KEKE-3310 file (N, C-alpha, C; in steps of 0.2 Angstrom, whole numbers, plus 5000, padded with zeros to 4 digits):
npx = (5045:5041:5026:5013:5011:4999:4991:4980:4965:4956:4940:4933:4936:4943:4937:4944:4948:4952:4963:4968:4982:4991:5003:5004:4997:4987:4982:4968:4961:4944:4933:4922:4926:4932:4930:4919:4925:4938:4936:4933:4945:4954:4948:4951:4964:4981:4995:5010:5016:5008:5014:5025:5030:5020:5024:5035:5030:5027:5039:5051:5063:5080:5092:5106:5123:5127:5137:5153:5151:5138:5136:5145:5139:5127:5131:5139:5151:5170:5174:5187:5185:5177:5175:5173:5163:5155:5153:5161:5172:5188:5200:5212:5214:5219:5232:5247:5251:5238:5232:5242:5239:5226:5229:5235:5228:5225:5215:5203:5189:5187:5177:5175:5184:5173:5175:5184:5197:5211:5210:5204:5213:5224:5218:5218:5229:5232:5223:5225:5215:5209:5206:5194:5184:5180:5172:5171:5163:5153:5155:5152:5138:5131:5134:5127:5114:5114:5116:5103:5094:5097:5095:5082:5065:5049:5042:5049:5058:5071:5084:5087:5097:5095:5103:5109:5119:5108:5105:5103:5090:5083:5086:5080:5067:5066:5067:5057:5055:5052:5056:5063:5066:5078:5083:5096:5107:5107:5122:5124:5127:5125:5109:5108:5100:5088:5090:5090:5080:5070:5074:5070:5056:5051:5056:5067:5077:5090:5102:5109:5124:5135:5153:5166:5152:5141:5131:5139:5152:5156:5161:5158:5158:5167:5162:5147:5147:5149:5137:5127:5130:5127:5113:5100:5101:5106:5121:5127:5141:5146:5162:5165:5174:5185:5198:5200:5199:5209:5209:5207:5201:5186:5185:5192:5184:5174:5177:5174:5162:5146:5136:5140:5144:5156:5158:5169:5177:5184:5182:5185:5197:5205:5202:5194:5181:5173:5175:5168:5170:5171:5171:5168:5170:5164:5156:5159:5149:5138:5143:5143:5131:5129:5139:5131:5119:5125:5128:5137:5148:5151:5162:5170:5184:5190:5190:5194:5207:5212:5210:5219:5230:5230:5232:5245:5252:5255:5261:5259:5243:5243:5250:5242:5229:5234:5237:5223:5218:5225:5221:5207:5208:5213:5201:5190:5194:5193:5181:5174:5176:5167:5153:5139:5140:5141:5152:5154:5166:5175:5179:5180:5182:5176:5165:5151:5141:5131:5118:5116:5111:5101:5103:5099:5101:5099:5100:5114:5120:5116:5120:5135:5136:5135:5145:5155:5159:5154:5142:5135:5118:5103:5087:5078:5071:5078:5090:5088:5093:5107:5123:5134:5153:5164:5181:5194:5208:5222:5220:5207:5200:5204:5198:5184:5183:5184:5173:5165:5165:5162:5147)
npy = (4826:4832:4830:4841:4846:4842:4848:4842:4845:4840:4845:4844:4842:4828:4812:4807:4792:4784:4771:4764:4756:4747:4752:4760:4774:4776:4784:4784:4787:4788:4777:4783:4795:4794:4795:4787:4782:4781:4771:4759:4758:4754:4742:4736:4726:4728:4736:4734:4745:4755:4764:4771:4787:4798:4805:4798:4787:4790:4792:4791:4779:4782:4779:4771:4767:4752:4740:4732:4718:4714:4719:4711:4698:4701:4704:4694:4694:4694:4704:4712:4712:4721:4739:4751:4767:4775:4780:4790:4786:4783:4776:4772:4770:4771:4777:4765:4765:4764:4751:4744:4750:4747:4734:4732:4735:4737:4738:4731:4729:4739:4753:4767:4783:4795:4808:4808:4813:4810:4810:4823:4832:4828:4833:4846:4850:4847:4856:4868:4874:4876:4863:4863:4869:4858:4844:4826:4814:4799:4799:4811:4809:4808:4819:4829:4824:4825:4839:4845:4837:4845:4859:4860:4860:4851:4854:4866:4874:4871:4876:4870:4867:4862:4853:4843:4836:4823:4819:4831:4834:4822:4820:4830:4827:4815:4822:4829:4841:4854:4856:4870:4872:4880:4880:4877:4889:4886:4883:4877:4885:4895:4902:4916:4928:4922:4913:4923:4930:4919:4916:4928:4926:4914:4912:4902:4889:4884:4882:4872:4869:4864:4863:4858:4856:4842:4835:4841:4846:4860:4876:4886:4903:4915:4929:4925:4916:4924:4935:4926:4922:4933:4933:4930:4916:4900:4892:4878:4872:4860:4852:4840:4838:4845:4845:4841:4852:4863:4875:4883:4877:4883:4881:4888:4900:4899:4906:4918:4919:4917:4909:4899:4882:4870:4856:4841:4826:4809:4799:4802:4809:4801:4790:4782:4777:4766:4765:4775:4790:4807:4824:4841:4858:4871:4886:4891:4893:4885:4872:4867:4862:4852:4843:4839:4831:4822:4804:4794:4786:4788:4788:4775:4764:4758:4767:4780:4776:4773:4786:4795:4788:4790:4803:4804:4802:4814:4816:4805:4807:4819:4815:4805:4813:4822:4814:4810:4821:4824:4814:4817:4828:4821:4813:4820:4827:4816:4812:4822:4820:4809:4808:4807:4814:4826:4833:4842:4854:4849:4851:4841:4825:4819:4817:4826:4822:4828:4818:4817:4819:4810:4798:4786:4788:4779:4767:4768:4766:4754:4746:4748:4743:4729:4726:4727:4739:4752:4765:4782:4786:4796:4796:4808:4824:4835:4830:4820:4817:4816:4808:4803:4801:4794:4798:4787:4776:4777:4766:4762:4772:4770:4758:4762:4770:4762:4753:4763:4766:4755:4756)
npz = (4098:4113:4123:4128:4144:4156:4172:4182:4194:4207:4208:4221:4237:4244:4253:4267:4277:4291:4297:4311:4319:4332:4332:4320:4308:4296:4282:4270:4254:4253:4244:4239:4235:4222:4205:4194:4183:4187:4197:4190:4181:4191:4192:4181:4172:4177:4167:4163:4156:4159:4169:4164:4162:4152:4140:4137:4132:4120:4113:4101:4099:4098:4084:4084:4078:4070:4079:4075:4079:4076:4063:4057:4057:4050:4038:4034:4035:4041:4054:4052:4039:4035:4031:4039:4039:4044:4056:4061:4068:4075:4066:4068:4081:4100:4108:4111:4125:4130:4129:4137:4149:4152:4153:4164:4177:4194:4202:4200:4206:4214:4218:4205:4206:4212:4208:4198:4199:4196:4181:4177:4183:4173:4161:4164:4163:4150:4143:4148:4156:4173:4186:4192:4184:4176:4172:4170:4162:4156:4141:4130:4128:4140:4147:4140:4143:4157:4158:4154:4163:4174:4170:4162:4166:4164:4150:4146:4134:4121:4108:4093:4080:4066:4051:4062:4076:4082:4095:4103:4101:4104:4118:4124:4120:4130:4141:4144:4136:4125:4108:4098:4082:4072:4057:4048:4035:4018:4015:4027:4037:4053:4055:4062:4064:4063:4075:4085:4084:4088:4101:4107:4104:4109:4121:4126:4136:4133:4121:4109:4100:4087:4083:4075:4064:4065:4054:4044:4046:4046:4053:4066:4067:4076:4078:4076:4086:4098:4097:4099:4112:4119:4121:4131:4135:4139:4132:4124:4118:4107:4106:4099:4088:4086:4088:4072:4066:4067:4073:4090:4105:4113:4128:4138:4138:4146:4158:4155:4150:4159:4153:4146:4140:4136:4129:4127:4120:4119:4110:4096:4096:4102:4100:4108:4108:4111:4124:4132:4136:4140:4142:4149:4149:4162:4169:4186:4193:4187:4186:4200:4202:4194:4198:4210:4205:4195:4192:4205:4202:4187:4178:4172:4179:4170:4159:4165:4167:4154:4147:4153:4150:4138:4135:4140:4129:4119:4106:4099:4097:4089:4078:4073:4071:4062:4051:4047:4045:4033:4024:4023:4015:4003:4001:4000:3989:3979:3979:3973:3961:3958:3949:3953:3966:3977:3986:4003:4008:4023:4043:4050:4055:4044:4029:4021:4008:3994:3986:3969:3952:3950:3959:3972:3988:3999:3992:3987:4000:4004:3992:3995:4007:4005:3998:4009:4013:4025:4026:4030:4030:4029:4035:4040:4035:4032:4029:4019:4006:4005:4010:4023:4025:4034:4039:4034:4035:4021:4013:4016:4010:3998:3995:3996:3986:3974:3976:3974:3961:3955:3956)
capx = (5043:5039:5019:5012:5009:4994:4991:4973:4964:4949:4935:4929:4940:4942:4935:4948:4946:4958:4963:4974:4984:4993:5010:5005:4991:4987:4974:4968:4956:4938:4930:4916:4928:4935:4926:4916:4930:4945:4935:4932:4951:4957:4946:4954:4970:4987:4998:5017:5018:5005:5019:5029:5028:5015:5028:5041:5028:5026:5045:5054:5069:5087:5094:5112:5126:5129:5143:5156:5149:5132:5138:5150:5134:5121:5134:5142:5159:5173:5174:5191:5184:5171:5177:5167:5166:5147:5151:5166:5177:5195:5202:5219:5213:5221:5240:5249:5249:5232:5232:5246:5236:5223:5231:5239:5223:5226:5209:5196:5185:5185:5172:5181:5185:5167:5178:5189:5203:5218:5208:5203:5220:5228:5213:5219:5237:5231:5219:5227:5210:5210:5202:5189:5179:5180:5168:5171:5157:5153:5155:5149:5131:5131:5134:5121:5108:5114:5114:5096:5091:5099:5091:5075:5057:5045:5037:5054:5061:5077:5084:5091:5098:5096:5104:5114:5119:5102:5105:5100:5083:5081:5087:5076:5061:5067:5068:5050:5056:5050:5062:5062:5070:5079:5086:5104:5106:5111:5129:5124:5129:5119:5105:5109:5095:5082:5090:5088:5070:5068:5076:5065:5048:5049:5059:5069:5083:5097:5103:5115:5128:5141:5157:5164:5145:5139:5135:5143:5159:5156:5163:5154:5163:5168:5157:5141:5146:5148:5130:5122:5132:5125:5108:5099:5099:5113:5124:5131:5145:5150:5167:5168:5178:5188:5205:5202:5198:5214:5206:5207:5195:5183:5187:5192:5179:5169:5177:5172:5153:5143:5129:5143:5147:5160:5159:5174:5178:5191:5180:5188:5203:5210:5201:5192:5174:5170:5175:5164:5175:5170:5173:5165:5170:5158:5157:5159:5142:5135:5147:5142:5125:5130:5141:5126:5114:5128:5129:5143:5153:5150:5168:5173:5192:5196:5189:5199:5215:5212:5210:5223:5236:5231:5236:5253:5256:5253:5264:5253:5238:5246:5252:5235:5226:5238:5235:5216:5215:5228:5217:5201:5208:5212:5195:5186:5196:5193:5173:5173:5176:5161:5148:5133:5142:5143:5154:5157:5172:5175:5183:5181:5184:5170:5164:5145:5140:5123:5117:5114:5111:5096:5105:5096:5106:5099:5103:5121:5122:5114:5124:5140:5136:5135:5152:5158:5159:5148:5143:5129:5112:5099:5080:5075:5070:5084:5096:5085:5096:5114:5127:5140:5157:5170:5188:5198:5216:5221:5217:5200:5198:5205:5193:5178:5182:5183:5167:5159:5165:5157:5141)
capy = (4832:4830:4831:4846:4843:4845:4846:4841:4845:4838:4850:4844:4840:4822:4812:4802:4787:4784:4766:4765:4750:4749:4755:4765:4775:4776:4788:4781:4790:4784:4775:4786:4802:4792:4796:4781:4780:4778:4765:4755:4757:4750:4734:4732:4722:4732:4735:4738:4752:4762:4765:4775:4793:4798:4808:4793:4781:4792:4793:4786:4778:4784:4774:4770:4764:4745:4737:4727:4711:4713:4720:4703:4693:4702:4704:4688:4694:4695:4710:4714:4713:4727:4744:4755:4773:4776:4782:4796:4783:4784:4770:4771:4767:4774:4775:4760:4766:4764:4744:4743:4752:4741:4726:4731:4738:4734:4736:4732:4728:4744:4758:4772:4789:4799:4813:4807:4818:4809:4813:4831:4834:4827:4837:4854:4851:4846:4860:4875:4877:4872:4856:4864:4870:4853:4838:4821:4810:4792:4800:4818:4810:4808:4825:4831:4823:4828:4847:4843:4836:4851:4865:4860:4858:4849:4860:4870:4874:4873:4878:4866:4870:4855:4847:4842:4830:4822:4818:4835:4833:4816:4819:4834:4824:4812:4826:4832:4848:4857:4859:4876:4872:4886:4878:4881:4891:4881:4882:4875:4890:4897:4909:4920:4931:4918:4911:4929:4931:4913:4918:4935:4926:4908:4911:4894:4889:4883:4882:4867:4871:4860:4866:4859:4854:4836:4830:4844:4849:4867:4880:4892:4908:4917:4933:4923:4914:4930:4937:4921:4922:4939:4932:4928:4910:4895:4890:4873:4872:4853:4852:4834:4836:4852:4844:4841:4860:4868:4881:4882:4875:4888:4879:4894:4906:4898:4910:4924:4919:4913:4906:4894:4877:4867:4848:4838:4819:4806:4796:4805:4811:4796:4782:4779:4778:4759:4766:4780:4794:4813:4829:4847:4865:4874:4890:4887:4895:4879:4866:4863:4858:4846:4839:4837:4828:4816:4798:4794:4782:4788:4787:4769:4764:4758:4773:4785:4774:4775:4792:4795:4785:4793:4811:4804:4802:4818:4816:4800:4810:4824:4812:4802:4818:4824:4808:4809:4827:4823:4809:4820:4832:4816:4810:4826:4827:4810:4812:4828:4815:4805:4811:4807:4815:4833:4833:4848:4855:4848:4853:4837:4818:4815:4822:4825:4822:4829:4813:4820:4816:4804:4791:4784:4789:4774:4762:4768:4763:4747:4742:4748:4738:4722:4725:4727:4746:4754:4774:4785:4788:4798:4797:4814:4827:4838:4826:4814:4818:4815:4804:4805:4796:4795:4798:4781:4776:4778:4759:4762:4777:4766:4753:4765:4773:4756:4751:4769:4766:4749:4760)
capz = (4101:4120:4124:4134:4152:4160:4179:4184:4200:4208:4211:4228:4243:4244:4259:4270:4282:4296:4299:4315:4323:4338:4329:4315:4306:4289:4279:4264:4251:4253:4237:4237:4232:4216:4200:4192:4178:4190:4200:4185:4179:4196:4191:4175:4173:4177:4162:4164:4152:4162:4175:4161:4160:4146:4134:4135:4130:4114:4111:4095:4100:4095:4081:4085:4072:4072:4079:4071:4079:4074:4056:4054:4057:4045:4031:4033:4033:4047:4057:4049:4032:4036:4031:4043:4039:4046:4064:4064:4074:4073:4063:4071:4089:4105:4109:4114:4132:4133:4130:4143:4155:4153:4153:4172:4181:4199:4209:4196:4210:4218:4213:4203:4210:4209:4205:4191:4201:4191:4174:4176:4183:4167:4156:4166:4161:4143:4141:4151:4160:4179:4185:4195:4180:4173:4174:4164:4160:4153:4134:4131:4128:4147:4150:4136:4146:4163:4158:4152:4168:4179:4168:4161:4169:4158:4146:4145:4128:4119:4101:4090:4073:4061:4053:4067:4080:4083:4102:4107:4100:4108:4124:4125:4122:4135:4148:4143:4135:4117:4103:4094:4077:4068:4052:4045:4029:4013:4016:4033:4042:4058:4054:4067:4065:4066:4081:4089:4085:4093:4108:4109:4105:4112:4128:4127:4142:4130:4113:4108:4095:4085:4080:4069:4066:4063:4049:4037:4045:4046:4060:4068:4067:4083:4078:4077:4093:4103:4096:4103:4119:4121:4122:4138:4135:4140:4126:4125:4112:4107:4101:4098:4082:4087:4085:4066:4063:4066:4078:4096:4109:4118:4134:4143:4137:4152:4163:4153:4149:4163:4150:4140:4142:4132:4128:4122:4121:4119:4105:4091:4095:4105:4097:4114:4107:4115:4132:4134:4140:4138:4147:4149:4154:4165:4172:4191:4196:4186:4188:4207:4202:4189:4203:4214:4201:4193:4195:4207:4198:4181:4174:4175:4182:4163:4154:4167:4165:4147:4144:4156:4146:4130:4136:4140:4122:4114:4100:4095:4097:4085:4072:4069:4068:4056:4045:4047:4042:4026:4022:4024:4009:3998:4000:3998:3981:3975:3979:3967:3954:3957:3945:3957:3972:3978:3993:4005:4012:4031:4047:4054:4052:4039:4023:4018:4001:3992:3980:3962:3945:3950:3963:3978:3994:4002:3989:3988:4007:4005:3990:3997:4013:4002:3997:4014:4016:4028:4025:4035:4025:4032:4035:4042:4029:4031:4024:4014:3998:4008:4014:4027:4024:4039:4036:4036:4032:4014:4011:4017:4005:3991:3995:3995:3978:3970:3976:3971:3953:3952:3956)
cpx = (5038:5030:5018:5010:5005:4994:4983:4972:4956:4945:4933:4936:4939:4941:4942:4945:4952:4958:4971:4975:4987:5000:5008:4999:4992:4981:4975:4962:4950:4936:4926:4919:4931:4929:4925:4922:4936:4943:4936:4939:4956:4955:4950:4962:4976:4991:5005:5019:5014:5008:5023:5025:5026:5021:5033:5038:5027:5034:5048:5061:5076:5090:5102:5116:5127:5136:5147:5153:5143:5132:5140:5143:5129:5124:5137:5149:5163:5173:5181:5191:5179:5176:5172:5168:5158:5148:5157:5170:5184:5199:5209:5220:5218:5228:5242:5249:5243:5231:5236:5242:5230:5223:5235:5234:5224:5220:5203:5189:5183:5181:5177:5181:5179:5169:5181:5195:5209:5215:5208:5209:5225:5224:5217:5224:5236:5228:5221:5220:5210:5204:5194:5182:5179:5176:5168:5163:5158:5151:5151:5141:5128:5130:5128:5116:5107:5113:5105:5093:5092:5096:5085:5070:5054:5042:5043:5056:5070:5077:5088:5091:5099:5098:5110:5115:5112:5100:5101:5092:5080:5082:5082:5069:5061:5065:5060:5051:5052:5057:5060:5067:5072:5084:5092:5101:5108:5117:5130:5127:5124:5115:5103:5104:5089:5083:5088:5082:5068:5068:5070:5058:5047:5052:5063:5075:5088:5097:5109:5117:5134:5145:5164:5156:5145:5133:5140:5150:5160:5159:5157:5159:5162:5163:5150:5140:5145:5141:5126:5124:5128:5117:5106:5097:5108:5114:5128:5134:5148:5154:5170:5173:5182:5195:5206:5201:5203:5214:5206:5201:5193:5183:5187:5189:5174:5171:5175:5163:5151:5136:5134:5145:5150:5160:5165:5173:5183:5190:5184:5195:5208:5208:5198:5184:5171:5171:5172:5168:5174:5171:5170:5168:5164:5160:5156:5151:5136:5137:5144:5136:5124:5133:5135:5121:5118:5127:5136:5149:5151:5154:5170:5181:5194:5195:5193:5205:5216:5214:5217:5231:5236:5235:5243:5257:5254:5255:5261:5247:5238:5246:5246:5231:5228:5236:5227:5214:5219:5223:5210:5203:5209:5206:5191:5188:5194:5184:5171:5172:5170:5154:5140:5134:5143:5145:5155:5161:5171:5181:5184:5184:5180:5169:5155:5145:5132:5123:5114:5113:5105:5097:5100:5100:5105:5101:5110:5123:5122:5120:5133:5141:5138:5142:5157:5161:5153:5148:5137:5126:5108:5091:5075:5076:5075:5090:5094:5090:5104:5117:5132:5146:5162:5175:5192:5205:5215:5218:5209:5197:5198:5200:5186:5178:5181:5177:5162:5159:5161:5150:5139)
cpy = (4829:4833:4836:4842:4846:4844:4847:4842:4843:4845:4849:4841:4832:4819:4807:4798:4785:4777:4765:4757:4752:4753:4761:4768:4778:4778:4786:4785:4786:4782:4780:4794:4801:4792:4789:4777:4777:4772:4759:4753:4753:4743:4731:4730:4728:4730:4737:4744:4758:4765:4771:4780:4794:4799:4803:4787:4784:4794:4789:4786:4781:4779:4775:4766:4756:4744:4732:4719:4709:4714:4713:4697:4695:4701:4698:4688:4695:4702:4715:4716:4718:4733:4749:4763:4776:4780:4787:4793:4784:4778:4767:4770:4772:4772:4769:4758:4763:4756:4741:4745:4748:4734:4725:4735:4734:4733:4737:4731:4733:4749:4764:4778:4793:4806:4815:4812:4815:4813:4819:4834:4835:4832:4844:4855:4851:4852:4867:4877:4872:4867:4858:4868:4863:4847:4832:4816:4803:4795:4806:4818:4811:4815:4830:4830:4826:4836:4848:4844:4841:4858:4864:4856:4855:4854:4865:4869:4874:4873:4874:4869:4865:4857:4847:4837:4829:4821:4824:4835:4827:4816:4825:4831:4819:4816:4830:4839:4848:4858:4864:4875:4878:4882:4881:4884:4885:4880:4879:4878:4892:4902:4913:4925:4929:4915:4918:4930:4924:4914:4923:4932:4919:4908:4904:4895:4889:4883:4877:4868:4866:4863:4863:4853:4846:4835:4833:4846:4856:4870:4885:4898:4912:4924:4930:4920:4918:4933:4932:4921:4928:4939:4930:4920:4906:4891:4884:4871:4865:4854:4845:4833:4841:4850:4843:4847:4864:4875:4878:4882:4881:4886:4884:4900:4905:4902:4916:4924:4914:4909:4901:4888:4874:4859:4845:4829:4815:4801:4795:4805:4805:4789:4778:4777:4772:4761:4771:4785:4801:4818:4836:4852:4869:4879:4886:4889:4890:4872:4863:4860:4852:4840:4835:4832:4822:4810:4798:4792:4783:4786:4780:4769:4763:4764:4779:4783:4775:4782:4795:4794:4789:4799:4810:4803:4807:4818:4810:4803:4815:4821:4809:4807:4821:4821:4808:4816:4828:4820:4812:4823:4827:4814:4815:4827:4822:4809:4817:4824:4813:4809:4811:4809:4822:4834:4840:4849:4854:4850:4848:4830:4816:4821:4821:4826:4824:4824:4817:4816:4809:4798:4791:4784:4782:4767:4762:4765:4756:4743:4742:4745:4731:4721:4727:4735:4750:4763:4776:4789:4791:4798:4803:4819:4831:4836:4821:4813:4817:4809:4806:4801:4798:4794:4792:4782:4776:4771:4759:4767:4774:4761:4756:4767:4767:4755:4755:4767:4760:4751:4763)
cpz = (4108:4120:4128:4140:4155:4168:4180:4192:4201:4212:4218:4232:4244:4251:4261:4276:4285:4298:4306:4319:4329:4337:4323:4314:4300:4286:4272:4260:4251:4246:4235:4234:4225:4211:4197:4187:4181:4193:4195:4182:4184:4196:4186:4178:4172:4171:4164:4162:4155:4167:4170:4159:4152:4139:4132:4131:4121:4109:4107:4098:4095:4092:4080:4078:4074:4073:4075:4072:4075:4064:4053:4052:4051:4039:4029:4032:4041:4048:4054:4041:4031:4035:4034:4042:4039:4053:4065:4069:4071:4072:4067:4078:4093:4103:4111:4120:4134:4134:4136:4148:4157:4155:4161:4177:4187:4203:4204:4200:4215:4214:4211:4208:4207:4208:4201:4193:4195:4183:4173:4178:4176:4161:4158:4163:4153:4141:4143:4156:4168:4181:4189:4191:4174:4176:4170:4166:4156:4144:4136:4130:4134:4149:4147:4141:4154:4163:4157:4158:4174:4176:4166:4165:4162:4157:4144:4137:4126:4111:4099:4082:4068:4054:4056:4071:4083:4091:4105:4106:4104:4115:4128:4126:4128:4142:4148:4141:4127:4114:4099:4089:4072:4063:4050:4038:4024:4013:4024:4039:4047:4056:4060:4069:4067:4074:4087:4090:4088:4099:4112:4111:4109:4119:4130:4132:4139:4123:4112:4100:4094:4082:4081:4069:4062:4060:4043:4038:4045:4053:4060:4070:4074:4084:4080:4085:4098:4103:4100:4111:4122:4123:4128:4137:4136:4134:4127:4119:4114:4103:4101:4095:4083:4085:4077:4062:4062:4070:4086:4099:4112:4125:4138:4142:4142:4158:4163:4153:4152:4161:4144:4144:4136:4132:4124:4124:4117:4112:4099:4090:4097:4104:4103:4114:4112:4123:4135:4138:4137:4144:4145:4153:4156:4168:4181:4195:4193:4187:4195:4207:4199:4193:4208:4211:4197:4196:4197:4205:4190:4175:4176:4176:4175:4159:4158:4165:4159:4144:4146:4154:4139:4131:4138:4135:4117:4108:4095:4094:4089:4079:4068:4067:4062:4050:4043:4043:4033:4022:4020:4017:4003:3997:3996:3990:3976:3974:3975:3962:3953:3954:3948:3965:3972:3986:3996:4009:4019:4035:4051:4051:4047:4034:4022:4012:4000:3986:3974:3957:3945:3955:3968:3983:3999:3999:3987:3994:4006:3999:3991:4004:4010:3999:4002:4017:4019:4028:4029:4028:4032:4031:4036:4035:4029:4026:4021:4007:4000:4009:4017:4025:4029:4036:4038:4034:4025:4011:4011:4012:3998:3989:3992:3987:3974:3969:3973:3963:3951:3953:3949)
residu = (MET:ALA:SER:SER:ILE:ARG:ILE:SER:HIS:PHE:SER:ALA:LYS:PRO:LYS:PHE:GLU:SER:TYR:ARG:GLY:LYS:ARG:SER:SER:VAL:SER:VAL:MET:ALA:SER:SER:ALA:LEU:PRO:VAL:GLU:GLN:LYS:GLU:ALA:MET:ASN:GLU:GLU:ILE:LYS:GLY:ASP:SER:PHE:ILE:ARG:LEU:HIS:LEU:ARG:LYS:LEU:LYS:PRO:TYR:GLN:PRO:ILE:LEU:PRO:PHE:GLU:VAL:LEU:SER:THR:ARG:LEU:GLY:ARG:LYS:PRO:GLU:GLU:ILE:ILE:LYS:LEU:ASP:ALA:ASN:GLU:ASN:PRO:TYR:GLY:PRO:PRO:PRO:GLU:VAL:LEU:GLU:ALA:LEU:GLY:SER:ILE:LYS:PHE:PRO:TYR:VAL:TYR:PRO:ASP:PRO:GLU:SER:ARG:GLN:LEU:ARG:SER:ALA:LEU:ALA:GLN:ASP:SER:GLY:LEU:GLU:SER:GLU:TYR:ILE:LEU:ALA:GLY:CYS:GLY:ALA:ASP:GLU:LEU:ILE:ASP:LEU:ILE:MET:ARG:CYS:VAL:LEU:ASP:PRO:GLY:ASP:LYS:ILE:VAL:ASP:CYS:PRO:PRO:THR:PHE:THR:MET:TYR:GLU:PHE:ASP:ALA:ALA:VAL:ASN:GLY:ALA:SER:VAL:ILE:LYS:VAL:PRO:ARG:LEU:PRO:ASP:PHE:SER:LEU:ASP:VAL:SER:LYS:ILE:ILE:GLU:ALA:VAL:LYS:GLU:GLU:LYS:PRO:LYS:CYS:ILE:PHE:LEU:THR:SER:PRO:ASN:ASN:PRO:ASP:GLY:SER:LEU:ILE:ASN:GLU:GLU:ASP:LEU:ILE:LYS:ILE:LEU:ASN:LEU:PRO:ILE:LEU:VAL:ILE:LEU:ASP:GLU:ALA:TYR:ILE:GLU:PHE:SER:GLY:ILE:LYS:SER:LYS:MET:ASP:TRP:VAL:LYS:LYS:TYR:GLU:ASN:LEU:ILE:VAL:LEU:ARG:THR:PHE:SER:LYS:ARG:ALA:GLY:LEU:ALA:GLY:LEU:ARG:VAL:GLY:TYR:GLY:ALA:PHE:PRO:LYS:SER:ILE:ILE:GLU:TYR:LEU:TRP:ARG:ALA:LYS:GLN:PRO:TYR:ASN:VAL:SER:VAL:ALA:ALA:GLU:ILE:SER:ALA:CYS:ALA:ALA:LEU:GLN:ASN:PRO:ASN:TYR:LEU:GLU:ARG:VAL:LYS:ASN:LEU:LEU:VAL:GLN:GLU:ARG:GLU:ARG:LEU:TYR:ASN:LEU:LEU:LYS:GLU:VAL:ASN:PHE:LEU:LYS:PRO:PHE:PRO:SER:TYR:SER:ASN:PHE:ILE:LEU:CYS:GLU:VAL:ILE:ASN:GLY:LYS:ASP:PRO:LYS:LYS:ILE:LYS:GLU:ASP:LEU:ALA:ARG:MET:GLY:VAL:MET:ILE:ARG:HIS:TYR:ASN:ASN:LYS:GLU:LEU:SER:GLY:TYR:ILE:ARG:ILE:SER:VAL:GLY:LYS:PRO:GLU:HIS:THR:ASP:ALA:LEU:MET:LYS:CYS:LEU:LYS:LEU:LEU)
# end
């Protein structure tokens, strides 16, 4: 949580002395106007962290998932011997056209198109939404931060509905905002009445919603979403996993709702997590300000070329999605047979399990890691008794189940 920010004022007007040279005039505050404590501080040794904003000095770092190279060193296993089911990555990888495109980049020494025109045009064709509503980013994570930088003043509030993607709370802290937490109900659905109450009482600027939600894979029904859209709050709907849900994206809703932003990614659908490319749909009244504030070359040449190449093979994307959905159902049924796990139905490419019958979630994760199988466990209070397992290939499921039986 970000700390509150105070603005202090001197009670007396400072005195200034002027030093004039032939070409310039410089005004400096006379030392007599400085408090004793400040003069003493000036004589102390300067430390680098004194320049860092106060709320960032108190910020807890985000805990990312470790990559293959680091895991390989820590576990003493070759990367290909590790079954990685901890980060919801697409184990099938991108279409073959992506590798071909990457191998034939002609101008890597030229800066990328700051407007990602080729990619936005391809996305318009893919989604049916005109390109003027679409903005691409270095992963959806960049767009989350960009939205907050454009919307939030220090001390503003956002609504978060845990358990959910923790980047919302993290980026709010980075941007000096406060987080109003409205916990989900026991079935992980939104507590809409509490959200309405929080908006009325706390006057937050925006709310972040994920559908399907990470980490449980539940969907937000349209009735609840419309109730929230009718509130005086900016709604950011994160659809990172929408392809696995069987329902249509809400991207075109940004034409109807001036307070709706929809975020998407290529990380899950197209297996491009390592290249960092995401995109969002925005009302025209909002997107113009994000264009002004974004970094000019935020989507690399490699990322844009790869995303465009992936969209050229929709049959591959559809086939891989179907394989993962099919394996999700198989994994869910197998996990139900494990006497210390209670899996939850999922509309995404992962399954959340409650750990029961006295088993320790952290120890399960550590024991599986020693056997070369990586899953996710949580330190936060909302999910302290849970683990999350990403959907892999059938052989990954077989290896996981074999290891679970050994436990």
